C-alpha positions in Angstrom: 0.0 0.0 0.0 1.1 3.6 -0.6 0.1 6.8 1.2 -0.7 9.1 -1.7 -3.3 7.8 -4.2 -2.0 7.2 -7.7 -3.9 7.2 -11.0 -3.9 4.0 -13.0 -5.5 3.3 -16.4 -7.1 -0.1 -17.0 -8.5 -1.9 -20.0 -11.3 -4.4 -19.8 -12.6 -6.8 -22.5 -14.9 -9.8 -22.9 -16.4 -11.9 -25.6 -17.9 -14.9 -23.8 -21.3 -15.4 -22.3 -22.8 -12.0 -21.7 -19.8 -9.6 -22.3 -21.6 -6.4 -21.1 -22.6 -7.9 -17.8 -19.1 -9.6 -17.4 -17.4 -6.2 -17.8 -19.9 -4.5 -15.5 -19.4 -7.1 -12.8 -15.6 -6.6 -13.1 -16.0 -2.9 -12.7 -18.1 -3.3 -9.6 -15.3 -5.5 -8.2 -12.5 -3.1 -9.1 -14.4 -0.3 -7.4 -14.8 -2.4 -4.3 -11.3 -3.9 -4.1 -8.8 -1.7 -6.0 -9.7 1.9 -5.5 -12.1 4.7 -6.6 -13.0 4.7 -10.3 -12.8 8.2 -11.7 -14.0 7.8 -15.3 -15.3 5.0 -17.5 -15.1 5.2 -21.3 -18.0 4.3 -23.6 -18.3 0.7 -24.6 -16.8 -0.4 -27.9 -17.4 -3.5 -30.0 -14.3 -4.8 -31.8 -13.4 -7.8 -33.9 -11.2 -10.4 -32.1 -7.5 -9.5 -32.1 -4.9 -12.1 -33.1 -7.4 -14.9 -33.7 -10.9 -15.6 -35.3 -13.8 -15.6 -32.8 -16.7 -13.6 -31.4 -16.5 -9.9 -31.3 -15.3 -8.3 -28.0 -16.7 -5.5 -25.9 -14.0 -3.2 -24.6 -13.8 -0.3 -22.2 -11.1 1.7 -20.4 -11.2 3.3 -17.0 -9.2 5.5 -14.8 -8.6 4.4 -11.2 -7.4 6.3 -8.1 -5.7 3.7 -6.0 -3.4 3.3 -3.0 -2.3 -0.1 -4.2 1.2 -0.5 -5.5 1.6 -1.7 -9.1 2.2 -5.3 -7.9 -0.8 -5.3 -5.5 -3.0 -3.8 -8.2 -1.9 -6.6 -10.6 -2.7 -9.2 -7.9 -6.1 -7.6 -7.3 -7.2 -7.6 -11.0 -5.9 -11.1 -11.5 -8.0 -12.3 -8.6 -11.0 -10.5 -10.0 -10.5 -12.2 -13.3 -10.4 -15.6 -11.5 -13.5 -14.8 -9.5 -15.3 -13.8 -12.7 -14.5 -17.2 -14.2 -11.3 -16.7 -16.3 -9.2 -19.8 -16.3 -5.7 -18.9 -17.3 -4.0 -22.3 -17.3 -6.1 -23.3 -20.3 -5.0 -20.4 -22.4 -2.3 -20.6 -25.1 -1.9 -17.4 -27.1 -4.9 -15.3 -27.9 -8.2 -16.9 -26.9 -11.8 -16.1 -26.0 -12.2 -14.5 -22.6 -15.0 -14.1 -20.2 -13.1 -11.1 -18.7 -9.7 -9.6 -19.4 -8.2 -6.8 -17.3 -5.0 -5.1 -18.3 -3.0 -2.4 -16.5 -2.2 0.2 -19.2 -0.5 2.9 -17.2 0.4 3.5 -13.6 1.0 7.2 -13.3 3.9 7.9 -15.7 6.0 5.1 -14.3 7.9 2.6 -16.4 7.9 -0.8 -14.8 9.5 -4.0 -16.0 9.3 -7.1 -13.9 8.8 -10.8 -14.4 5.0 -10.5 -13.9 4.3 -6.9 -14.9 5.3 -4.5 -17.7 3.9 -1.0 -17.6 3.0 0.8 -19.9 1.4 -2.3 -21.4 3.6 -3.3 -24.3 0.8 -3.9 -26.7 -0.9 -0.6 -26.1 0.3 1.3 -29.2 -0.8 -1.5 -31.5 -4.4 -2.0 -30.2 -7.0 0.4 -31.6 -9.7 -1.2 -29.4 -7.7 0.0 -26.4 -6.6 3.3 -27.7 -10.0 4.6 -28.8 -11.7 4.1 -25.4 -8.6 5.4 -23.6 -8.7 8.5 -25.8 -12.3 9.1 -24.5 -11.0 9.5 -20.9 -7.3 10.4 -21.3 -6.7 12.0 -24.7 -3.7 14.0 -23.6 -2.0 11.4 -21.4 1.5 10.9 -22.6 3.1 7.5 -23.0 6.1 7.8 -20.6 8.5 6.0 -23.0 7.2 6.9 -26.5 6.4 10.5 -25.3 3.3 10.6 -27.4 -0.3 11.2 -26.2 -3.2 8.9 -26.8 -4.4 10.9 -29.9 -1.0 10.6 -31.5 -0.8 6.9 -30.8 -4.2 6.4 -32.5 -3.0 8.2 -35.6 0.0 6.0 -35.8 -1.8 2.7 -35.0 -1.9 0.3 -37.9 -4.6 -1.9 -36.3 -7.2 -2.5 -39.1 -9.7 -4.4 -37.0 -13.3 -3.3 -36.9 -14.3 -1.0 -34.1 -17.7 0.5 -33.2 -18.9 2.6 -30.3 -22.0 1.1 -28.7 -24.8 3.0 -26.8 -24.2 1.0 -23.6 -23.2 2.7 -20.4 -21.4 1.2 -17.5 -21.2 2.3 -13.8 -18.7 2.1 -11.1 -21.1 0.7 -8.5 -24.6 -0.6 -8.1 -25.9 2.7 -6.7 -25.0 4.6 -9.8 -26.5 1.9 -12.0 -29.8 1.9 -10.2 -29.8 5.7 -10.2 -29.7 5.6 -13.9 -32.8 3.3 -13.9 -34.7 6.2 -12.4 -37.9 4.3 -11.4 -38.4 0.7 -10.3 -41.8 -0.8 -9.4 -41.8 -3.9 -7.2 -45.0 -5.8 -7.7 -46.4 -9.1 -6.5 -49.3 -11.0 -5.0 -50.7 -10.4 -1.5 -48.0 -11.4 0.9 -45.2 -11.7 -1.6 -43.0 -9.1 0.3 -43.1 -6.3 -2.2 -43.3 -3.5 0.4 -40.4 -5.0 2.4 -38.2 -5.3 -0.6 -39.0 -1.8 -1.8 -38.1 -0.5 1.7 -34.8 -2.3 1.8 -33.8 -1.0 -1.7 -34.8 2.5 -0.7 -32.7 2.4 2.5 -29.6 0.8 0.8 -29.5 2.9 -2.3 -30.9 6.3 -1.2 -34.1 6.0 -3.3 -37.4 7.9 -2.9 -39.9 5.3 -1.5 -43.4 5.3 -3.0 -45.7 3.1 -0.9 -49.3 2.2 -1.6 -51.5 3.6 1.0 -54.5 1.3 1.6 -54.7 0.6 5.4 -57.3 3.3 5.9 -59.6 2.2 3.0 -63.0 1.6 4.8 -64.2 -0.8 2.0 -61.3 -3.3 2.3 -62.5 -5.2 5.5 -66.0 -5.2 4.2 -64.9 -6.5 0.8 -63.3 -9.6 2.4 -66.6 -10.2 4.2 -68.9 -9.6 1.2 -67.0 -9.4 -2.1 -70.1 -9.1 -4.4 -71.5 -6.1 -2.6 -68.4 -4.1 -2.0 -66.2 -5.0 -5.0 -67.1 -2.0 -7.1 -66.9 0.7 -4.5 -63.6 -0.8 -3.3 -62.0 -0.9 -6.7 -63.2 2.7 -7.5 -61.9 3.9 -4.2 -58.5 2.2 -4.8 -58.3 3.6 -8.3 -59.0 7.2 -7.2 -56.5 6.9 -4.3 -53.8 5.2 -6.3 -54.1 7.6 -9.3 -53.9 10.7 -7.1 -51.0 9.4 -4.9 -49.1 7.8 -7.8 -49.2 10.9 -10.0 -48.3 13.1 -7.1 -45.4 10.9 -5.8 -43.9 10.0 -9.1 -44.0 13.5 -10.6 -42.2 15.1 -7.7 -38.6 14.3 -7.7 -36.6 14.5 -4.5 -33.3 16.3 -5.1 -31.7 14.4 -2.3 -32.7 10.9 -3.6 -31.0 9.0 -6.4 -34.1 7.3 -8.0 -37.6 6.1 -7.1 -38.8 2.7 -6.0 -42.4 1.8 -5.4 -44.2 -1.2 -3.9 -46.9 -1.1 -6.6 -47.7 -0.1 -10.1 -51.0 1.5 -10.8 -51.9 -1.2 -13.4 -52.6 -3.5 -10.4 -56.0 -1.7 -10.2 -57.1 -3.2 -13.5 -55.8 -6.6 -12.6 -57.7 -6.8 -9.3 -60.8 -5.2 -10.9 -60.9 -7.8 -13.6 -61.0 -10.5 -10.9 -63.5 -8.9 -8.5 -66.0 -7.0 -10.7 -69.0 -8.2 -12.7 -68.8 -7.9 -16.5 -70.7 -4.6 -16.8 -68.9 -3.1 -13.8 -65.5 -4.0 -15.2 -66.4 -2.5 -18.7 -67.1 0.8 -17.1 -64.2 0.6 -14.7 -61.8 -0.3 -17.6 -62.7 2.8 -19.7 -62.0 5.1 -16.8 -58.8 3.3 -15.9 -57.3 3.4 -19.4 -57.8 7.1 -19.6 -55.9 7.6 -16.4 -53.2 5.1 -17.3 -52.1 7.1 -20.3 -51.1 9.9 -17.9 -49.1 8.1 -15.3 -45.4 7.6 -15.1 -44.3 4.1 -16.2 -41.4 2.3 -14.4 -38.1 1.6 -16.2 -38.0 -1.8 -14.5 -41.2 -3.7 -13.5 -40.2 -6.4 -11.0 -42.8 -9.1 -10.2 -42.1 -11.3 -7.2 -43.6 -14.7 -7.8 -44.4 -16.9 -4.8 -46.4 -20.1 -4.6 -49.9 -19.8 -3.2 -48.9 -22.0 -0.2 -46.1 -19.7 0.8 -48.3 -16.6 0.2 -50.9 -18.0 2.6 -48.2 -18.7 5.2 -47.0 -15.1 4.9 -50.5 -13.7 5.1 -51.1 -15.7 8.3 -47.8 -14.6 9.8 -48.3 -10.9 9.4 -51.7 -11.2 11.2 -54.0 -8.7 9.4 -57.4 -9.8 10.5 -59.2 -8.8 7.3 -56.8 -10.9 5.2 -57.3 -14.2 7.0 -60.3 -15.1 4.9 -58.4 -14.8 1.6 -58.7 -18.1 -0.3 -56.1 -20.0 -2.4 -58.4 -19.6 -5.4 -58.3 -15.8 -5.1 -54.5 -15.7 -4.8 -54.3 -18.0 -7.9 -56.5 -15.7 -9.9 -54.3 -12.7 -8.9 -51.2 -14.4 -10.0 -52.9 -15.3 -13.3 -53.9 -11.7 -13.8 -50.4 -10.4 -13.3 -48.9 -12.8 -15.8 -51.6 -11.9 -18.3 -50.6 -8.2 -17.8 -46.9 -9.0 -18.2 -47.5 -11.0 -21.4 -49.7 -8.2 -22.7 -46.9 -5.6 -22.4 -43.9 -7.3 -23.9 -42.1 -3.9 -24.6 -42.2 -3.2 -20.9 -39.0 -4.1 -19.0 -40.5 -7.0 -17.0 -38.4 -9.0 -14.6 -40.0 -12.0 -12.9 -38.2 -13.2 -9.8 -39.3 -16.6 -8.5 -38.8 -16.4 -4.7 -39.2 -20.1 -3.9 -37.5 -20.7 -0.6 -35.7 -17.3 -0.6 -36.3 -15.3 2.6 -34.9 -11.9 1.9 -36.4 -10.5 5.1 -34.4 -12.7 7.5 -31.5 -13.8 5.4 -29.1 -11.2 4.0 -27.7 -13.6 1.4 -31.1 -14.2 0.0 -31.7 -10.4 -0.3 -28.4 -10.2 -2.2 -29.5 -12.9 -4.6 -32.7 -10.9 -5.4 -30.7 -7.7 -5.6 -28.2 -9.2 -8.0 -31.0 -10.3 -10.3 -32.3 -6.7 -10.5 -28.8 -5.3 -11.0 -28.1 -7.9 -13.7 -31.3 -7.0 -15.5 -30.6 -3.3 -15.2 -27.2 -3.7 -16.8 -28.9 -4.8 -20.0 -30.9 -1.6 -20.1 -28.0 0.8 -19.6 -28.0 2.8 -22.7 
């Protein structure tokens, strides 16, 4: 370790599996273990270099680090291994799930058995020089005494290179902030409110919660659905529309993004189940007029849980008016949500099967769910 932070430049590439997510995961690990990432270049797609195979995705980043060059090398090699790179199988240029190279470490020239800096292949690789020029165009090669722009002009690499619209982030907080709005949905007792709260607390998000506890029709509905279904659904629709439009249209300057424990479309899903045909037709017309005006989430997460587990959760949380909910009613709600998801294929829908996961009591299970959301968000980062 060193006392004063140094600036290092790294190159990352991948052409196996899901290259974009591979590189994003590696960047998360670099931020966590190697220092503080200062800048990340745009993502470039390039033809394989030195052999025939799938195209690569490539980025460069600048890193403020207190690690010595050798410790930095050890760290990035460990990250490669953790990401699934198996070096002993490699002979020459090959496909890579992740490849991380140290290009520069300040303006030092280092030659050792394990590390050469500046990277000896840097002047010959356009797929490295172009993203490097985006974050350090005037950085001078300490040996060749030429900046990145000059090196690009002299580079004879004829491989194809294309800038992509993808964007990468140094940590999960920045990635989720780019999403702007996440809706967590699910059946009664799936845990959507709890998950929304945890995400809000962990990532500084504005929390939008459905307010329904004071609805006077809800306890009556569970006692006599036929009589109270229409006033209940109309009451919910009015409350949800007013609250949803108010909460999602007012940004909090001190929060990074928004997360809600419901999407207003649930009103139509429940109404389709509970209302008579004529009631639903009237309700649907009014709802669709309102729905055009509301803000849509960038990611729609649906927490799927089995009816048996839902009933256990409902019983555990002990709300008296919910204890009469039947398995058939829960099954019909699940069916309604899946029909909605299928009906909106252009929406960014993420279905998470909870199974035995207990994200309330088990931090590891919470991380599994969070990782699924982050993985999904990476694919939307444009």
